[in-house]
KELUMDREN-783991 format. One record per residue: chain; residue in three letters; residue number from 1; x negated, y negated, z of N, C-alpha, C, O, CB in turn. Coordinates in steps of 0.05 Angstrom, whole numbers. Atoms other than C-alpha are relative to their C-alpha. Glycine has a CB too. Layout:
BEGIN
<node><chaine>A</chaine><residu>ALA</residu><num>NUM</num><n_px>X</n_px><n_py>Y</n_py><n_pz>Z</n_pz><ca_px>X</ca_px><ca_py>Y</ca_py><ca_pz>Z</ca_pz><c_px>X</c_px><c_py>Y</c_py><c_pz>Z</c_pz><o_px>X</o_px><o_py>Y</o_py><o_pz>Z</o_pz><cb_px>X</cb_px><cb_py>Y</cb_py><cb_pz>Z</cb_pz></node>
...
END
This chain:
BEGIN
<node><chaine>A</chaine><residu>MET</residu><num>1</num><n_px>26</n_px><n_py>-15</n_py><n_pz>-21</n_pz><ca_px>758</ca_px><ca_py>-576</ca_py><ca_pz>-288</ca_pz><c_px>0</c_px><c_py>39</c_py><c_pz>-11</c_pz><o_px>14</o_px><o_py>57</o_py><o_pz>0</o_pz><cb_px>14</cb_px><cb_py>-6</cb_py><cb_pz>47</cb_pz></node>
<node><chaine>A</chaine><residu>PRO</residu><num>2</num><n_px>2</n_px><n_py>-30</n_py><n_pz>3</n_pz><ca_px>740</ca_px><ca_py>-505</ca_py><ca_pz>-322</ca_pz><c_px>-3</c_px><c_py>19</c_py><c_pz>22</c_pz><o_px>-13</o_px><o_py>11</o_py><o_pz>43</o_pz><cb_px>-21</cb_px><cb_py>5</cb_py><cb_pz>-14</cb_pz></node>
<node><chaine>A</chaine><residu>PRO</residu><num>3</num><n_px>10</n_px><n_py>-10</n_py><n_pz>-32</n_pz><ca_px>736</ca_px><ca_py>-447</ca_py><ca_pz>-270</ca_pz><c_px>-17</c_px><c_py>9</c_py><c_pz>-4</c_pz><o_px>-23</o_px><o_py>13</o_py><o_pz>-28</o_pz><cb_px>14</cb_px><cb_py>18</cb_py><cb_pz>18</cb_pz></node>
<node><chaine>A</chaine><residu>ASP</residu><num>4</num><n_px>26</n_px><n_py>-13</n_py><n_pz>4</n_pz><ca_px>674</ca_px><ca_py>-417</ca_py><ca_pz>-251</ca_pz><c_px>-8</c_px><c_py>29</c_py><c_pz>-7</c_pz><o_px>9</o_px><o_py>43</o_py><o_pz>-19</o_pz><cb_px>-11</cb_px><cb_py>-4</cb_py><cb_pz>20</cb_pz></node>
<node><chaine>A</chaine><residu>LEU</residu><num>5</num><n_px>-3</n_px><n_py>-27</n_py><n_pz>15</n_pz><ca_px>642</ca_px><ca_py>-352</ca_py><ca_pz>-266</ca_pz><c_px>13</c_px><c_py>23</c_py><c_pz>20</c_pz><o_px>26</o_px><o_py>42</o_py><o_pz>13</o_pz><cb_px>-31</cb_px><cb_py>11</cb_py><cb_pz>-13</cb_pz></node>
<node><chaine>A</chaine><residu>ASP</residu><num>6</num><n_px>-12</n_px><n_py>-15</n_py><n_pz>-3</n_pz><ca_px>657</ca_px><ca_py>-322</ca_py><ca_pz>-208</ca_pz><c_px>36</c_px><c_py>8</c_py><c_pz>11</c_pz><o_px>45</o_px><o_py>26</o_py><o_pz>24</o_pz><cb_px>-16</cb_px><cb_py>5</cb_py><cb_pz>7</cb_pz></node>
<node><chaine>A</chaine><residu>LEU</residu><num>7</num><n_px>-37</n_px><n_py>11</n_py><n_pz>5</n_pz><ca_px>739</ca_px><ca_py>-341</ca_py><ca_pz>-211</ca_pz><c_px>5</c_px><c_py>15</c_py><c_pz>-25</c_pz><o_px>24</o_px><o_py>30</o_py><o_pz>-25</o_pz><cb_px>8</cb_px><cb_py>-39</cb_py><cb_pz>-7</cb_pz></node>
<node><chaine>A</chaine><residu>VAL</residu><num>8</num><n_px>-4</n_px><n_py>-18</n_py><n_pz>26</n_pz><ca_px>732</ca_px><ca_py>-310</ca_py><ca_pz>-282</ca_pz><c_px>-3</c_px><c_py>31</c_py><c_pz>7</c_pz><o_px>14</o_px><o_py>47</o_py><o_pz>-1</o_pz><cb_px>-22</cb_px><cb_py>-7</cb_py><cb_pz>-23</cb_pz></node>
<node><chaine>A</chaine><residu>LYS</residu><num>9</num><n_px>12</n_px><n_py>-31</n_py><n_pz>-5</n_pz><ca_px>697</ca_px><ca_py>-241</ca_py><ca_pz>-255</ca_pz><c_px>33</c_px><c_py>10</c_py><c_pz>12</c_pz><o_px>45</o_px><o_py>30</o_py><o_pz>4</o_pz><cb_px>-35</cb_px><cb_py>3</cb_py><cb_pz>30</cb_pz></node>
<node><chaine>A</chaine><residu>LYS</residu><num>10</num><n_px>-14</n_px><n_py>-11</n_py><n_pz>-24</n_pz><ca_px>752</ca_px><ca_py>-237</ca_py><ca_pz>-201</ca_pz><c_px>36</c_px><c_py>3</c_py><c_pz>-22</c_pz><o_px>50</o_px><o_py>23</o_py><o_pz>-21</o_pz><cb_px>-3</cb_px><cb_py>-29</cb_py><cb_pz>35</cb_pz></node>
<node><chaine>A</chaine><residu>LEU</residu><num>11</num><n_px>-17</n_px><n_py>-10</n_py><n_pz>13</n_pz><ca_px>810</ca_px><ca_py>-247</ca_py><ca_pz>-250</ca_pz><c_px>3</c_px><c_py>22</c_py><c_pz>-25</c_pz><o_px>24</o_px><o_py>29</o_py><o_pz>-36</o_pz><cb_px>7</cb_px><cb_py>-16</cb_py><cb_pz>-4</cb_pz></node>
<node><chaine>A</chaine><residu>ILE</residu><num>12</num><n_px>5</n_px><n_py>-19</n_py><n_pz>23</n_pz><ca_px>787</ca_px><ca_py>-200</ca_py><ca_pz>-302</ca_pz><c_px>6</c_px><c_py>38</c_py><c_pz>19</c_pz><o_px>22</o_px><o_py>55</o_py><o_pz>14</o_pz><cb_px>-41</cb_px><cb_py>-8</cb_py><cb_pz>-15</cb_pz></node>
<node><chaine>A</chaine><residu>LEU</residu><num>13</num><n_px>-17</n_px><n_py>-21</n_py><n_pz>-25</n_pz><ca_px>789</ca_px><ca_py>-142</ca_py><ca_pz>-239</ca_pz><c_px>33</c_px><c_py>3</c_py><c_pz>8</c_pz><o_px>50</o_px><o_py>20</o_py><o_pz>4</o_pz><cb_px>-11</cb_px><cb_py>-10</cb_py><cb_pz>27</cb_pz></node>
<node><chaine>A</chaine><residu>ARG</residu><num>14</num><n_px>-43</n_px><n_py>-6</n_py><n_pz>-6</n_pz><ca_px>863</ca_px><ca_py>-157</ca_py><ca_pz>-213</ca_pz><c_px>9</c_px><c_py>7</c_py><c_pz>-21</c_pz><o_px>22</o_px><o_py>27</o_py><o_pz>-21</o_pz><cb_px>24</cb_px><cb_py>-28</cb_py><cb_pz>7</cb_pz></node>
<node><chaine>A</chaine><residu>ARG</residu><num>15</num><n_px>-16</n_px><n_py>-7</n_py><n_pz>16</n_pz><ca_px>884</ca_px><ca_py>-159</ca_py><ca_pz>-278</ca_pz><c_px>1</c_px><c_py>30</c_py><c_pz>-8</c_pz><o_px>21</o_px><o_py>41</o_py><o_pz>-16</o_pz><cb_px>-4</cb_px><cb_py>-15</cb_py><cb_pz>-20</cb_pz></node>
<node><chaine>A</chaine><residu>LEU</residu><num>16</num><n_px>7</n_px><n_py>-30</n_py><n_pz>10</n_pz><ca_px>850</ca_px><ca_py>-84</ca_py><ca_pz>-291</ca_pz><c_px>18</c_px><c_py>18</c_py><c_pz>20</c_pz><o_px>28</o_px><o_py>38</o_py><o_pz>12</o_pz><cb_px>-36</cb_px><cb_py>8</cb_py><cb_pz>2</cb_pz></node>
<node><chaine>A</chaine><residu>ILE</residu><num>17</num><n_px>1</n_px><n_py>-5</n_py><n_pz>-27</n_pz><ca_px>870</ca_px><ca_py>-70</ca_py><ca_pz>-216</ca_pz><c_px>39</c_px><c_py>3</c_py><c_pz>-5</c_pz><o_px>49</o_px><o_py>24</o_py><o_pz>1</o_pz><cb_px>-19</cb_px><cb_py>-30</cb_py><cb_pz>22</cb_pz></node>
<node><chaine>A</chaine><residu>ASN</residu><num>18</num><n_px>-16</n_px><n_py>8</n_py><n_pz>-2</n_pz><ca_px>940</ca_px><ca_py>-94</ca_py><ca_pz>-228</ca_pz><c_px>27</c_px><c_py>19</c_py><c_pz>-27</c_pz><o_px>50</o_px><o_py>27</o_py><o_pz>-23</o_pz><cb_px>-10</cb_px><cb_py>-31</cb_py><cb_pz>0</cb_pz></node>
<node><chaine>A</chaine><residu>LYS</residu><num>19</num><n_px>-10</n_px><n_py>-14</n_py><n_pz>14</n_pz><ca_px>959</ca_px><ca_py>-59</ca_py><ca_pz>-294</ca_pz><c_px>-12</c_px><c_py>37</c_py><c_pz>1</c_pz><o_px>-6</o_px><o_py>54</o_py><o_pz>-15</o_pz><cb_px>-3</cb_px><cb_py>-16</cb_py><cb_pz>-25</cb_pz></node>
<node><chaine>A</chaine><residu>ARG</residu><num>20</num><n_px>-1</n_px><n_py>-23</n_py><n_pz>0</n_pz><ca_px>927</ca_px><ca_py>3</ca_py><ca_pz>-266</ca_pz><c_px>-29</c_px><c_py>11</c_py><c_pz>-15</c_pz><o_px>-29</o_px><o_py>36</o_py><o_pz>-16</o_pz><cb_px>26</cb_px><cb_py>6</cb_py><cb_pz>-12</cb_pz></node>
<node><chaine>A</chaine><residu>LYS</residu><num>21</num><n_px>19</n_px><n_py>-1</n_py><n_pz>25</n_pz><ca_px>864</ca_px><ca_py>8</ca_py><ca_pz>-313</ca_pz><c_px>-21</c_px><c_py>8</c_py><c_pz>23</c_pz><o_px>-39</o_px><o_py>-8</o_py><o_pz>27</o_pz><cb_px>-6</cb_px><cb_py>-31</cb_py><cb_pz>-23</cb_pz></node>
<node><chaine>A</chaine><residu>ILE</residu><num>22</num><n_px>22</n_px><n_py>-1</n_py><n_pz>-25</n_pz><ca_px>822</ca_px><ca_py>39</ca_py><ca_pz>-252</ca_pz><c_px>-1</c_px><c_py>35</c_py><c_pz>-11</c_pz><o_px>18</o_px><o_py>45</o_py><o_pz>-23</o_pz><cb_px>14</cb_px><cb_py>-9</cb_py><cb_pz>42</cb_pz></node>
<node><chaine>A</chaine><residu>GLY</residu><num>23</num><n_px>12</n_px><n_py>-26</n_py><n_pz>5</n_pz><ca_px>786</ca_px><ca_py>114</ca_py><ca_pz>-261</ca_pz><c_px>2</c_px><c_py>8</c_py><c_pz>-23</c_pz><o_px>-13</o_px><o_py>-5</o_py><o_pz>-38</o_pz><cb_px>10</cb_px><cb_py>19</cb_py><cb_pz>14</cb_pz></node>
<node><chaine>A</chaine><residu>GLY</residu><num>24</num><n_px>-2</n_px><n_py>-10</n_py><n_pz>20</n_pz><ca_px>803</ca_px><ca_py>153</ca_py><ca_pz>-317</ca_pz><c_px>16</c_px><c_py>-14</c_py><c_pz>-26</c_pz><o_px>24</o_px><o_py>1</o_py><o_pz>-44</o_pz><cb_px>8</cb_px><cb_py>22</cb_py><cb_pz>9</cb_pz></node>
<node><chaine>A</chaine><residu>SER</residu><num>25</num><n_px>-22</n_px><n_py>18</n_py><n_pz>22</n_pz><ca_px>843</ca_px><ca_py>102</ca_py><ca_pz>-366</ca_pz><c_px>-17</c_px><c_py>-22</c_py><c_pz>-11</c_pz><o_px>-33</o_px><o_py>-37</o_py><o_pz>1</o_pz><cb_px>29</cb_px><cb_py>-16</cb_py><cb_pz>15</cb_pz></node>
<node><chaine>A</chaine><residu>HIS</residu><num>26</num><n_px>17</n_px><n_py>18</n_py><n_pz>11</n_pz><ca_px>816</ca_px><ca_py>62</ca_py><ca_pz>-415</ca_pz><c_px>12</c_px><c_py>-22</c_py><c_pz>-21</c_pz><o_px>31</o_px><o_py>-19</o_py><o_pz>-35</o_pz><cb_px>-20</cb_px><cb_py>16</cb_py><cb_pz>-13</cb_pz></node>
<node><chaine>A</chaine><residu>THR</residu><num>27</num><n_px>-6</n_px><n_py>18</n_py><n_pz>15</n_pz><ca_px>817</ca_px><ca_py>-3</ca_py><ca_pz>-448</ca_pz><c_px>-19</c_px><c_py>-6</c_py><c_pz>-23</c_pz><o_px>-39</o_px><o_py>8</o_py><o_pz>-25</o_pz><cb_px>4</cb_px><cb_py>-20</cb_py><cb_pz>16</cb_pz></node>
<node><chaine>A</chaine><residu>ALA</residu><num>28</num><n_px>17</n_px><n_py>14</n_py><n_pz>16</n_pz><ca_px>787</ca_px><ca_py>-42</ca_py><ca_pz>-505</ca_pz><c_px>-13</c_px><c_py>-28</c_py><c_pz>16</c_pz><o_px>2</o_px><o_py>-43</o_py><o_pz>29</o_pz><cb_px>17</cb_px><cb_py>-6</cb_py><cb_pz>-26</cb_pz></node>
<node><chaine>A</chaine><residu>LEU</residu><num>29</num><n_px>1</n_px><n_py>28</n_py><n_pz>-16</n_pz><ca_px>738</ca_px><ca_py>-106</ca_py><ca_pz>-478</ca_pz><c_px>14</c_px><c_py>-19</c_py><c_pz>-10</c_pz><o_px>19</o_px><o_py>-39</o_py><o_pz>4</o_pz><cb_px>-26</cb_px><cb_py>-11</cb_py><cb_pz>2</cb_pz></node>
<node><chaine>A</chaine><residu>ILE</residu><num>30</num><n_px>-14</n_px><n_py>20</n_py><n_pz>0</n_pz><ca_px>775</ca_px><ca_py>-143</ca_py><ca_pz>-516</ca_pz><c_px>26</c_px><c_py>-6</c_py><c_pz>5</c_pz><o_px>38</o_px><o_py>-26</o_py><o_pz>-3</o_pz><cb_px>-3</cb_px><cb_py>-7</cb_py><cb_pz>-14</cb_pz></node>
<node><chaine>A</chaine><residu>ASN</residu><num>31</num><n_px>-32</n_px><n_py>6</n_py><n_pz>-16</n_pz><ca_px>842</ca_px><ca_py>-136</ca_py><ca_pz>-481</ca_pz><c_px>-14</c_px><c_py>-18</c_py><c_pz>23</c_pz><o_px>-1</o_px><o_py>-34</o_py><o_pz>37</o_pz><cb_px>22</cb_px><cb_py>34</cb_py><cb_pz>17</cb_pz></node>
<node><chaine>A</chaine><residu>LEU</residu><num>32</num><n_px>3</n_px><n_py>17</n_py><n_pz>-36</n_pz><ca_px>799</ca_px><ca_py>-169</ca_py><ca_pz>-419</ca_pz><c_px>3</c_px><c_py>-29</c_py><c_pz>-3</c_pz><o_px>10</o_px><o_py>-44</o_py><o_pz>15</o_pz><cb_px>-37</cb_px><cb_py>3</cb_py><cb_pz>17</cb_pz></node>
<node><chaine>A</chaine><residu>SER</residu><num>33</num><n_px>-3</n_px><n_py>29</n_py><n_pz>4</n_pz><ca_px>801</ca_px><ca_py>-232</ca_py><ca_pz>-450</ca_pz><c_px>26</c_px><c_py>-16</c_py><c_pz>-5</c_pz><o_px>29</o_px><o_py>-40</o_py><o_pz>-8</o_pz><cb_px>-15</cb_px><cb_py>-5</cb_py><cb_pz>-18</cb_pz></node>
<node><chaine>A</chaine><residu>LYS</residu><num>34</num><n_px>-30</n_px><n_py>11</n_py><n_pz>2</n_pz><ca_px>876</ca_px><ca_py>-236</ca_py><ca_pz>-460</ca_pz><c_px>12</c_px><c_py>-3</c_py><c_pz>29</c_pz><o_px>1</o_px><o_py>8</o_py><o_pz>48</o_pz><cb_px>20</cb_px><cb_py>21</cb_py><cb_pz>-17</cb_pz></node>
<node><chaine>A</chaine><residu>GLY</residu><num>35</num><n_px>-8</n_px><n_py>15</n_py><n_pz>-25</n_pz><ca_px>916</ca_px><ca_py>-269</ca_py><ca_pz>-403</ca_pz><c_px>-11</c_px><c_py>-21</c_py><c_pz>7</c_pz><o_px>-1</o_px><o_py>-34</o_py><o_pz>26</o_pz><cb_px>-3</cb_px><cb_py>12</cb_py><cb_pz>20</cb_pz></node>
<node><chaine>A</chaine><residu>PHE</residu><num>36</num><n_px>10</n_px><n_py>26</n_py><n_pz>-16</n_pz><ca_px>873</ca_px><ca_py>-324</ca_py><ca_pz>-392</ca_pz><c_px>18</c_px><c_py>-22</c_py><c_pz>-18</c_pz><o_px>23</o_px><o_py>-16</o_py><o_pz>-41</o_pz><cb_px>-39</cb_px><cb_py>-6</cb_py><cb_pz>-2</cb_pz></node>
<node><chaine>A</chaine><residu>PRO</residu><num>37</num><n_px>-10</n_px><n_py>13</n_py><n_pz>13</n_pz><ca_px>909</ca_px><ca_py>-383</ca_py><ca_pz>-414</ca_pz><c_px>-15</c_px><c_py>-16</c_py><c_pz>-28</c_pz><o_px>-39</o_px><o_py>-16</o_py><o_pz>-32</o_pz><cb_px>10</cb_px><cb_py>-14</cb_py><cb_pz>17</cb_pz></node>
<node><chaine>A</chaine><residu>SER</residu><num>38</num><n_px>7</n_px><n_py>-1</n_py><n_pz>31</n_pz><ca_px>905</ca_px><ca_py>-409</ca_py><ca_pz>-486</ca_pz><c_px>-11</c_px><c_py>-29</c_py><c_pz>0</c_pz><o_px>-19</o_px><o_py>-34</o_py><o_pz>-23</o_pz><cb_px>28</cb_px><cb_py>5</cb_py><cb_pz>-23</cb_pz></node>
<node><chaine>A</chaine><residu>HIS</residu><num>39</num><n_px>18</n_px><n_py>24</n_py><n_pz>2</n_pz><ca_px>874</ca_px><ca_py>-478</ca_py><ca_pz>-475</ca_pz><c_px>-22</c_px><c_py>5</c_py><c_pz>11</c_pz><o_px>-41</o_px><o_py>-11</o_py><o_pz>7</o_pz><cb_px>10</cb_px><cb_py>-23</cb_py><cb_pz>10</cb_pz></node>
<node><chaine>A</chaine><residu>PHE</residu><num>40</num><n_px>30</n_px><n_py>-8</n_py><n_pz>-13</n_pz><ca_px>818</ca_px><ca_py>-440</ca_py><ca_pz>-431</ca_pz><c_px>-16</c_px><c_py>25</c_py><c_pz>-24</c_pz><o_px>-40</o_px><o_py>27</o_py><o_pz>-28</o_pz><cb_px>7</cb_px><cb_py>18</cb_py><cb_pz>38</cb_pz></node>
<node><chaine>A</chaine><residu>SER</residu><num>41</num><n_px>16</n_px><n_py>-9</n_py><n_pz>2</n_pz><ca_px>807</ca_px><ca_py>-389</ca_py><ca_pz>-469</ca_pz><c_px>3</c_px><c_py>1</c_py><c_pz>-37</c_pz><o_px>-2</o_px><o_py>22</o_py><o_pz>-49</o_pz><cb_px>0</cb_px><cb_py>22</cb_py><cb_pz>20</cb_pz></node>
<node><chaine>A</chaine><residu>SER</residu><num>42</num><n_px>-2</n_px><n_py>18</n_py><n_pz>31</n_pz><ca_px>817</ca_px><ca_py>-425</ca_py><ca_pz>-548</ca_pz><c_px>-33</c_px><c_py>-15</c_py><c_pz>1</c_pz><o_px>-45</o_px><o_py>-15</o_py><o_pz>-20</o_pz><cb_px>32</cb_px><cb_py>-32</cb_py><cb_pz>1</cb_pz></node>
<node><chaine>A</chaine><residu>THR</residu><num>43</num><n_px>22</n_px><n_py>21</n_py><n_pz>-5</n_pz><ca_px>754</ca_px><ca_py>-468</ca_py><ca_pz>-525</ca_pz><c_px>-26</c_px><c_py>19</c_py><c_pz>-6</c_pz><o_px>-27</o_px><o_py>44</o_py><o_pz>-6</o_pz><cb_px>1</cb_px><cb_py>-15</cb_py><cb_pz>34</cb_pz></node>
<node><chaine>A</chaine><residu>LYS</residu><num>44</num><n_px>36</n_px><n_py>-22</n_py><n_pz>8</n_pz><ca_px>674</ca_px><ca_py>-444</ca_py><ca_pz>-543</ca_pz><c_px>-6</c_px><c_py>-5</c_py><c_pz>35</c_pz><o_px>-11</o_px><o_py>16</o_py><o_pz>48</o_pz><cb_px>-38</cb_px><cb_py>-24</cb_py><cb_pz>-33</cb_pz></node>
<node><chaine>A</chaine><residu>LYS</residu><num>45</num><n_px>10</n_px><n_py>-12</n_py><n_pz>-26</n_pz><ca_px>658</ca_px><ca_py>-455</ca_py><ca_pz>-470</ca_pz><c_px>15</c_px><c_py>21</c_py><c_pz>11</c_pz><o_px>1</o_px><o_py>36</o_py><o_pz>25</o_pz><cb_px>-1</cb_px><cb_py>-19</cb_py><cb_pz>20</cb_pz></node>
<node><chaine>A</chaine><residu>GLY</residu><num>46</num><n_px>-12</n_px><n_py>-9</n_py><n_pz>-21</n_pz><ca_px>716</ca_px><ca_py>-419</ca_py><ca_pz>-439</ca_pz><c_px>-1</c_px><c_py>33</c_py><c_pz>-22</c_pz><o_px>-3</o_px><o_py>54</o_py><o_pz>-10</o_pz><cb_px>34</cb_px><cb_py>-21</cb_py><cb_pz>12</cb_pz></node>
<node><chaine>A</chaine><residu>LYS</residu><num>47</num><n_px>20</n_px><n_py>-36</n_py><n_pz>13</n_pz><ca_px>697</ca_px><ca_py>-349</ca_py><ca_pz>-497</ca_pz><c_px>-23</c_px><c_py>-3</c_py><c_pz>9</c_pz><o_px>-27</o_px><o_py>19</o_py><o_pz>19</o_pz><cb_px>-6</cb_px><cb_py>10</cb_py><cb_pz>-38</cb_pz></node>
<node><chaine>A</chaine><residu>LYS</residu><num>48</num><n_px>23</n_px><n_py>-7</n_py><n_pz>-11</n_pz><ca_px>627</ca_px><ca_py>-361</ca_py><ca_pz>-472</ca_pz><c_px>-4</c_px><c_py>9</c_py><c_pz>32</c_pz><o_px>-19</o_px><o_py>25</o_py><o_pz>44</o_pz><cb_px>-14</cb_px><cb_py>-22</cb_py><cb_pz>-5</cb_pz></node>
<node><chaine>A</chaine><residu>LEU</residu><num>49</num><n_px>-2</n_px><n_py>-5</n_py><n_pz>-28</n_pz><ca_px>645</ca_px><ca_py>-366</ca_py><ca_pz>-404</ca_pz><c_px>10</c_px><c_py>37</c_py><c_pz>11</c_pz><o_px>2</o_px><o_py>54</o_py><o_pz>26</o_pz><cb_px>24</cb_px><cb_py>-26</cb_py><cb_pz>10</cb_pz></node>
<node><chaine>A</chaine><residu>ILE</residu><num>50</num><n_px>-15</n_px><n_py>-34</n_py><n_pz>-9</n_pz><ca_px>693</ca_px><ca_py>-298</ca_py><ca_pz>-404</ca_pz><c_px>-22</c_px><c_py>21</c_py><c_pz>-12</c_pz><o_px>-23</o_px><o_py>40</o_py><o_pz>3</o_pz><cb_px>37</cb_px><cb_py>7</cb_py><cb_pz>-19</cb_pz></node>
<node><chaine>A</chaine><residu>GLU</residu><num>51</num><n_px>18</n_px><n_py>-19</n_py><n_pz>21</n_pz><ca_px>639</ca_px><ca_py>-255</ca_py><ca_pz>-454</ca_pz><c_px>-24</c_px><c_py>1</c_py><c_pz>27</c_pz><o_px>-34</o_px><o_py>22</o_py><o_pz>34</o_pz><cb_px>-12</cb_px><cb_py>-19</cb_py><cb_pz>-38</cb_pz></node>
<node><chaine>A</chaine><residu>LYS</residu><num>52</num><n_px>19</n_px><n_py>-3</n_py><n_pz>-25</n_pz><ca_px>591</ca_px><ca_py>-278</ca_py><ca_pz>-391</ca_pz><c_px>12</c_px><c_py>14</c_py><c_pz>14</c_pz><o_px>3</o_px><o_py>36</o_py><o_pz>11</o_pz><cb_px>-8</cb_px><cb_py>-23</cb_py><cb_pz>16</cb_pz></node>
<node><chaine>A</chaine><residu>ALA</residu><num>53</num><n_px>-12</n_px><n_py>-16</n_py><n_pz>-25</n_pz><ca_px>628</ca_px><ca_py>-249</ca_py><ca_pz>-342</ca_pz><c_px>7</c_px><c_py>26</c_py><c_pz>-11</c_pz><o_px>2</o_px><o_py>43</o_py><o_pz>6</o_pz><cb_px>28</cb_px><cb_py>-15</cb_py><cb_pz>14</cb_pz></node>
<node><chaine>A</chaine><residu>ILE</residu><num>54</num><n_px>4</n_px><n_py>-26</n_py><n_pz>-6</n_pz><ca_px>641</ca_px><ca_py>-186</ca_py><ca_pz>-369</ca_pz><c_px>-16</c_px><c_py>13</c_py><c_pz>-10</c_pz><o_px>-11</o_px><o_py>37</o_py><o_pz>-9</o_pz><cb_px>15</cb_px><cb_py>12</cb_py><cb_pz>-3</cb_pz></node>
<node><chaine>A</chaine><residu>LYS</residu><num>55</num><n_px>24</n_px><n_py>-3</n_py><n_pz>-9</n_pz><ca_px>573</ca_px><ca_py>-178</ca_py><ca_pz>-385</ca_pz><c_px>-6</c_px><c_py>13</c_py><c_pz>26</c_pz><o_px>-9</o_px><o_py>36</o_py><o_pz>33</o_pz><cb_px>-8</cb_px><cb_py>-20</cb_py><cb_pz>-1</cb_pz></node>
<node><chaine>A</chaine><residu>GLU</residu><num>56</num><n_px>-2</n_px><n_py>-2</n_py><n_pz>-27</n_pz><ca_px>565</ca_px><ca_py>-193</ca_py><ca_pz>-315</ca_pz><c_px>9</c_px><c_py>30</c_py><c_pz>13</c_pz><o_px>-7</o_px><o_py>44</o_py><o_pz>26</o_pz><cb_px>18</cb_px><cb_py>-20</cb_py><cb_pz>8</cb_pz></node>
<node><chaine>A</chaine><residu>LEU</residu><num>57</num><n_px>-15</n_px><n_py>-23</n_py><n_pz>-16</n_pz><ca_px>614</ca_px><ca_py>-134</ca_py><ca_pz>-293</ca_pz><c_px>-9</c_px><c_py>20</c_py><c_pz>-12</c_pz><o_px>-10</o_px><o_py>41</o_py><o_pz>1</o_pz><cb_px>30</cb_px><cb_py>1</cb_py><cb_pz>1</cb_pz></node>
<node><chaine>A</chaine><residu>ILE</residu><num>58</num><n_px>5</n_px><n_py>-29</n_py><n_pz>5</n_pz><ca_px>592</ca_px><ca_py>-85</ca_py><ca_pz>-333</ca_pz><c_px>-39</c_px><c_py>1</c_py><c_pz>1</c_pz><o_px>-49</o_px><o_py>19</o_py><o_pz>-12</o_pz><cb_px>16</cb_px><cb_py>11</cb_py><cb_pz>-35</cb_pz></node>
<node><chaine>A</chaine><residu>ASN</residu><num>59</num><n_px>22</n_px><n_py>0</n_py><n_pz>-2</n_pz><ca_px>515</ca_px><ca_py>-103</ca_py><ca_pz>-316</ca_pz><c_px>6</c_px><c_py>21</c_py><c_pz>36</c_pz><o_px>1</o_px><o_py>45</o_py><o_pz>41</o_pz><cb_px>-15</cb_px><cb_py>-34</cb_py><cb_pz>-6</cb_pz></node>
<node><chaine>A</chaine><residu>ASP</residu><num>60</num><n_px>-17</n_px><n_py>-3</n_py><n_pz>-26</n_pz><ca_px>547</ca_px><ca_py>-97</ca_py><ca_pz>-240</ca_pz><c_px>10</c_px><c_py>25</c_py><c_pz>1</c_pz><o_px>25</o_px><o_py>29</o_py><o_pz>20</o_pz><cb_px>22</cb_px><cb_py>-19</cb_py><cb_pz>3</cb_pz></node>
<node><chaine>A</chaine><residu>ASN</residu><num>61</num><n_px>-19</n_px><n_py>-23</n_py><n_pz>0</n_pz><ca_px>573</ca_px><ca_py>-28</ca_py><ca_pz>-255</ca_pz><c_px>25</c_px><c_py>2</c_py><c_pz>10</c_pz><o_px>31</o_px><o_py>21</o_py><o_pz>25</o_pz><cb_px>-9</cb_px><cb_py>17</cb_py><cb_pz>10</cb_pz></node>
<node><chaine>A</chaine><residu>LEU</residu><num>62</num><n_px>-28</n_px><n_py>-1</n_py><n_pz>-15</n_pz><ca_px>647</ca_px><ca_py>-47</ca_py><ca_pz>-237</ca_pz><c_px>11</c_px><c_py>1</c_py><c_pz>-38</c_pz><o_px>34</o_px><o_py>8</o_py><o_pz>-44</o_pz><cb_px>12</cb_px><cb_py>-36</cb_py><cb_pz>30</cb_pz></node>
<node><chaine>A</chaine><residu>LEU</residu><num>63</num><n_px>-21</n_px><n_py>-8</n_py><n_pz>25</n_pz><ca_px>665</ca_px><ca_py>-43</ca_py><ca_pz>-317</ca_pz><c_px>-25</c_px><c_py>15</c_py><c_pz>-11</c_pz><o_px>-49</o_px><o_py>8</o_py><o_pz>-12</o_pz><cb_px>18</cb_px><cb_py>-28</cb_py><cb_pz>-25</cb_pz></node>
<node><chaine>A</chaine><residu>LEU</residu><num>64</num><n_px>16</n_px><n_py>-6</n_py><n_pz>19</n_pz><ca_px>642</ca_px><ca_py>10</ca_py><ca_pz>-357</ca_pz><c_px>6</c_px><c_py>0</c_py><c_pz>-27</c_pz><o_px>28</o_px><o_py>6</o_py><o_pz>-36</o_pz><cb_px>-8</cb_px><cb_py>20</cb_py><cb_pz>6</cb_pz></node>
<node><chaine>A</chaine><residu>ALA</residu><num>65</num><n_px>-5</n_px><n_py>0</n_py><n_pz>27</n_pz><ca_px>626</ca_px><ca_py>0</ca_py><ca_pz>-432</ca_pz><c_px>-4</c_px><c_py>35</c_py><c_pz>-9</c_pz><o_px>-11</o_px><o_py>56</o_py><o_pz>4</o_pz><cb_px>-23</cb_px><cb_py>-23</cb_py><cb_pz>-15</cb_pz></node>
<node><chaine>A</chaine><residu>LYS</residu><num>66</num><n_px>-10</n_px><n_py>-35</n_py><n_pz>23</n_pz><ca_px>638</ca_px><ca_py>67</ca_py><ca_pz>-484</ca_pz><c_px>-17</c_px><c_py>-13</c_py><c_pz>-19</c_pz><o_px>-21</o_px><o_py>-2</o_py><o_pz>-41</o_pz><cb_px>44</cb_px><cb_py>10</cb_py><cb_pz>-17</cb_pz></node>
END
């Protein structure tokens, strides 16, 4: 059973906090999808879910895209 959207958002934010990518620190959006298990991130559904989570985090102003 694939994780839901809220769980994916939570995992992305948790990873950024653990890597101390807060405030003036920058990272590429491509790097946000790294760290997910390959059986999830290599599927079409998984990729779409990760991309949707990133877009929603940007829309909620929790991520800032440059």
